[in-house]
Steps between C-alpha positions, in 0.01 A plus 500: 500500500478850346600776739482869411757744627369658823659830402304532173660538161871536517646800320817479297743777429406624150798554277517815287345443160753370251529259212605232750192513726235618255182294523497237228180363349669159490553523877133591543405199288703275730345671802148422371594137446628474860184669625284251312700191595574621857840338463829603346571138406161448332531833319849417375371170361210670323730766356774261399756674722712374784392589854809710569423724203141550616612592854764738364248673271248540783773645722586746224135601458455551873814711511379714207155551658640549850263258674474132586253329264500148646524340840739209465339206675608142554245364252501781245442876477218735589434850373553793728262796494730679258521182294120484473493860378770435242312187387200708402705742289720230353195296402363799309834527321499130424149513358602794284799306370273204426269731307791629297612148418144390426438792269828442320407136454157597373662748264738235373262208486166654420601656168348188357152383422228651285422868443196586290500821297187615320588753230345641188583297193710750309716604794534140612593361159712777353648670806515267799561163336826590319636633831344227709717236334818655637342556842393136518847380411633700796226360729474139393305389806216736412207403281332801341143453387428788264128534434444726202149636515307805390254443786545613858679249729405552866797484737269518803314186391825311434445489126865599469789598727607809310295699252614745234221692330377845411281582799587565862320256732215641705561272800691709759673198657698416185840642414492689171811636330488705182770353281473761229295603198418319178481742207285383209563615143397416144709259291493343157733268316759625253324311221161648594635855484664429165174368359240727660693793639489637855207717610585836649152613597179343626337564164773303323451217749154430360659337197703261715413200715547490878603196704330525838564318825194451723539364854358556852805696616486735199275799454275429201484869409874559523558435129239754398633760743854434392438578135239767566181340367167410659520136399743268323220296348542478125877530507578197719607215279606258773411482871652260754563465873856379439800733511706249306234482230494880470877511460494212254232669286680836499832344403336307217342812355136444598458861608596767752496410866595646836786354702729602785766741380772243566358296211711718271810304599347155527541449127621694199176464302297750706482874448313754715195665349477867599130591497517839663516458879341153492644329807405407853663343802413246766635467852671169578422374851665217690280354775563240769376410847700636799541147637742433214749742653608211720567276200851521358405346168214741441701803601782388272255501210346833605841668508584353160174633357574847631839490330371393160250787499750759624449804278859610556617190317198472274368849415201351317339468846564858608217744558621710211399391151795411278436455131553139385768608251702655784470184706681304230810709563462525877429137588513283191785287632305410815190383319604323184324167532398430141544154352749614240246525220388853582179398675418511872188281476531139391619446146224335295529146371553457132185434303689246293385143543790261505426154361577203721 
């Protein structure tokens, strides 16, 4: 039969605070087990401790608190009023410790699975991919799906997890981070300049051919504004929606095209074309849904993306325009990804037909 003390909760003489009687979380953990099991013996079995150790630890906790926490009964233990109060606070502490452990386990175990990144083709192919290979080797449980597209990928409609493009999302519930700026400048191949020269004015440009990229994310009139004419019709020799095709055509001498300034160090066959002040810039925006803040794998990728666009490491993404020739000196070692033949775009197959 359980009998409560008729005198209420017994008070103990509290010792002065010291390292010896400081309240230990491990003692509180044992206390909670005794409270749940209503028995020192049952608690010791659940905890994998001997009964004497459990009793000694409860005695120590009671001495540190200065109050009796349990009534010792013939068939077990029962909380005192002070014990019930301590149970509430200790349970909060226990839940907090569980949350810490749970979050650490999520952080350790959830950096795995699939993360989808929608990114413009040029940035994805020539900037992210070379760096993504090293990132993936360091995070082997992650699968990165890189969707290179010149169309808008809607994060809100789950078309992708993370989006990198040139416009800030209008939806107010999405997280948008400006990664930096993409500066666009004119380029031609070394062979093209040797054969046709390099225009210095808009008038001289009329005798050259322009390679134009046309895509939903790009302003159709940007080319005309960039070189200071009303229209580029009549001087466009090749138009495509593909960034890789533009780069390929420029490198192979098909004409003059406009590329990010970092293209100057992608390969040694490109030279900048200085047509007055012909240049423009785009903002680079990273977008994701706020729910992803609770996902370790997505946040790992987000933080990596912020690093690889850091203008302190890669000044090509700074707000300030830096001439492509200066970028070669300032960051050439960080961006050299050519295939050893001087080209950044794929090297063409030989036209020779080999007999079987």
